[in-house]
C-alpha positions in Angstrom: 0.0 0.1 0.1 1.5 3.5 -1.4 0.1 6.6 1.1 0.8 10.0 -0.7 2.6 12.3 1.8 3.1 15.3 -0.7 2.6 16.0 -4.1 5.4 14.1 -5.3 6.2 11.7 -2.0 4.5 8.1 -1.3 5.1 6.0 1.5 5.4 2.4 0.6 4.1 0.6 3.9 5.1 -2.4 2.3 8.9 -1.7 2.4 8.2 1.2 4.6 10.4 3.5 2.0 9.9 7.2 0.5 9.4 6.4 -3.2 8.9 9.1 -5.7 5.3 10.0 -7.2 6.5 10.2 -10.8 9.2 7.8 -11.4 9.2 5.4 -8.5 12.5 6.1 -7.2 13.5 4.8 -4.2 14.4 7.6 -1.4 15.5 5.9 1.6 13.7 5.0 4.7 10.1 6.0 5.7 11.5 6.2 8.8 14.0 9.2 8.5 14.7 12.0 6.4 13.2 11.7 2.8 15.9 14.6 1.7 18.5 12.5 2.3 17.6 10.4 -0.6 17.7 13.3 -2.9 19.9 15.3 -5.0 20.5 19.1 -3.2 21.1 22.4 -5.2 22.7 24.8 -3.1 21.5 28.2 -4.6 22.4 31.6 -4.2 19.2 33.7 -3.0 20.1 36.3 -5.2 19.7 34.3 -8.1 16.2 34.1 -7.3 15.8 37.6 -5.6 17.3 40.1 -7.3 18.5 43.2 -5.9 15.8 46.1 -6.3 18.6 48.9 -5.7 22.2 48.9 -7.3 24.2 46.3 -5.1 27.4 48.7 -6.3 25.9 51.6 -4.5 24.3 50.0 -1.4 24.9 47.6 0.9 21.2 46.6 1.5 19.8 45.9 -1.8 16.3 44.2 -0.9 17.7 41.1 -1.9 19.0 38.4 1.1 22.2 38.4 1.8 24.0 34.8 0.7 25.7 35.6 4.0 22.7 35.1 6.4 20.6 32.8 3.8 20.7 29.9 1.5 17.7 28.6 -0.8 18.0 24.5 -1.0 15.9 22.9 -3.4 15.5 18.9 -3.1 15.6 17.2 -6.4 14.2 13.6 -7.4 17.6 11.4 -8.4 15.9 9.5 -10.5 13.9 11.9 -12.5 15.0 15.1 -11.2 11.2 16.4 -9.7 11.7 19.0 -7.6 10.3 18.1 -4.7 10.7 20.4 -2.0 12.5 24.4 -1.3 13.7 26.0 1.9 15.5 29.1 3.2 17.9 28.4 5.9 21.0 30.0 7.4 24.2 28.9 5.9 26.0 25.7 7.8 22.3 24.8 9.1 21.3 20.9 8.3 18.4 20.3 5.9 14.9 20.9 7.7 13.0 18.2 9.1 9.9 18.7 8.1 7.7 15.5 8.6 8.5 12.6 11.0 6.3 9.8 10.0 5.1 6.9 12.4 4.8 4.2 9.5 3.0 1.5 11.8 0.6 4.2 13.3 0.3 5.4 9.7 -0.3 1.4 8.4 -3.3 1.5 11.2 -4.9 4.0 10.3 -5.2 3.2 6.3 -5.9 -0.6 7.0 -8.7 0.6 9.3 -10.0 2.6 6.7 -9.8 -0.1 4.1 -9.8 1.8 1.2 -6.9 2.7 -1.2 -4.8 5.6 -0.4 -3.7 6.6 -3.8 -7.6 6.7 -4.8 -8.6 8.9 -2.2 -5.8 11.5 -2.5 -5.9 12.2 -6.2 -3.9 15.2 -5.8 0.0 15.3 -7.5 1.6 14.5 -10.8 -1.2 13.3 -13.1 -1.2 11.1 -16.2 0.9 13.7 -18.1 4.1 13.4 -15.5 3.2 9.3 -15.8 3.6 9.7 -19.7 6.6 11.8 -19.5 8.2 9.5 -17.3 7.3 6.5 -19.6 8.5 8.1 -22.3 12.0 8.7 -20.6 12.4 5.4 -20.1 11.3 4.0 -23.2 14.2 6.5 -24.3 17.2 5.3 -21.7 17.1 8.6 -19.7 15.6 7.1 -16.8 16.2 3.8 -15.2 
């Protein structure tokens, strides 16, 4: 049984693993942080939030200072789908945004007696799945 947790992540309760909803890439134990199984891009915040005033003339430009802020982008290593983004101070470890009691989650869904993926139908649709199948067919995904 697979339980959707976010738009792009499910927990496979049979294997107790985080899995990408687009390409079924395994991203690690559901008892830990899914971010450990992703590709991470440490982005300079000035790439996203350009200075409003001239940085050559002014110290403070209304753009985040990379000495105080960084943007971490998390991507599925299988298909490259962006899963999460967070703003954190430099040197700070990735935030743990979900800690799941897998046994309790399993018990809740077994008690409900329905398929969680049918009940929670948000997330990547047929277009994403067709795109992934096409990439696999031409050898760009495993």
